[in-house]
N, C-alpha and C positions, 0 to 999 in steps of 0.2 A: 676655624674662626675664633674659638676660645683661646687658642695659642696666640693668635695675632693680638687679641684684646689684652691678654696678660702681658705680652711683650710691649704693647703700646702703653699700658698702665705702668709698667716698670720704667719706661722712658719719662713718662709724665711725673712719676714719683721722684725720680732722680733730679729732674729739673726743678721741682717744687722744693725739695730739701736743699739743693744747692743754692737756690734763690733765697731761702730763709737764712742759711749760713752766711751768704753774702751780705744780707741786710745787717746781721749781727756783727760781722767782721768790720763793716764800714762805720758802724756806730759805736764800736767798742773803744775803750780807752787806749788799748795797745795798737800796735801796727801789725795787722794780720793780712797775709796773702792767701787766696784760695787758688788751688791748682788742681789739675787732673794729670794722672800719670799713665802712660802707655809706652812700652818699649818695643823694640824690633821683633820680639818673640810674642807680641800681643798680650803680655801680662798687663793688667790695668788696675788702677785704683780710682774709684769715683771721685773722692774728695781728699785732697792733701792740704792741710792748713799749716802755714809756716809763720812763726812769730818773728819779731825784730831780731831776736838772738839766733835765728836760724834753726830753732827747734821745730820738729815736725810732729803733727798728729794726723792720722788719716783714718778713713773708714770706707766701707762698702755700703751701698744702698741697695737693698734687695726687696722686691715685692713678692716675698715667699715666706711661708711659715717654717720652712726647713732649710738650714744652711748646710751646704755640702762642702767637703774638703776642697773641691775644685773652685768654689767661690772665694777661697782664701789664698789662692796661688799668687795673685798680684800683691796682696798684703805681705806675704812671706818674702817675695822677691824684693819689694821696696824696703822691708825691714833689714834685709841683708845688705842692701846697697847703702842705706842711710846710716846704719851703725849707731854711733853715739848721738846723732841728730834726733833720733826718735825718742820722744818723751811721753810718759803716761800721765804726768802730773799737770 
């Protein structure tokens, strides 16, 4: 039951954070698109933000105190695919 509750909380947290980002993206001065990434190998990234110039910023939303290497596999995959589109600034 605790595992189910944590899983459910994780989904609720992802939805909440995505909703907050969507609010900010739609009211910001720039043109921002929010997306979700999942490929055929089931690598995924919870939030991908693209600006008008095509630059990407992304992140994972986790309801845990400990981040594992496996939690970063989607980010690593997308970083390899995006190449120069990925921006940290």
